[in-house]
Phi, psi and omega in degrees: 000323180293324180295319179296318180297321178293321178295316179297319178296318179296318179293321179297316179293319179294317181294322178295318180295317180291318182291326181280350181285347176103348180276122180292324179294320179293321178295319178295318179297321179294320179291325176295317178297320179297318178295322179293322178293317178298320178295317180294321179294318179300317181291323180292338178271004178097003180268198179263165178295324181240175177270122178274119185249154174081174180283337185279354181233151177216150181276124173270108186288343178283321182261334182087008181249155175281138179231160177295139180263106181292342180270358185300317182264008183096158185260342181096181182290139177076012180224155176220166183268122177264113186258008186273351177272185178293333178227133177300147178212155178275131178229159178292152181295340179289339178272128181295149182285336179231161182272345182256120178271142178289139179290157178292155180293153180291158178293156181294147179285141177290138180248123179260154178278143181293141178256150180248000000 
């Protein structure tokens, strides 16, 4: 973690020096480098390379890319949104929403009458 902080600090100082030197090309290159570092940090933390915005996009954590969210506008009649995969998807209601079924309830406990 300390190594990442040092790299980010070095890039920040370099980008400031380049951007303050007056060269627009150097400033643009520094900002592109800063964006690439931010993207790499986001991906290393399990997120996507970019920010997925709106209801129509969702982050696929396996690939690191934004994908269309089929559940964004709703799934329609007889379908529901399954959110347990890497990307939400619409499935028929006959398919269970989760892979773990709840166990049946235990049998009722026997109740004895009090004796005197």
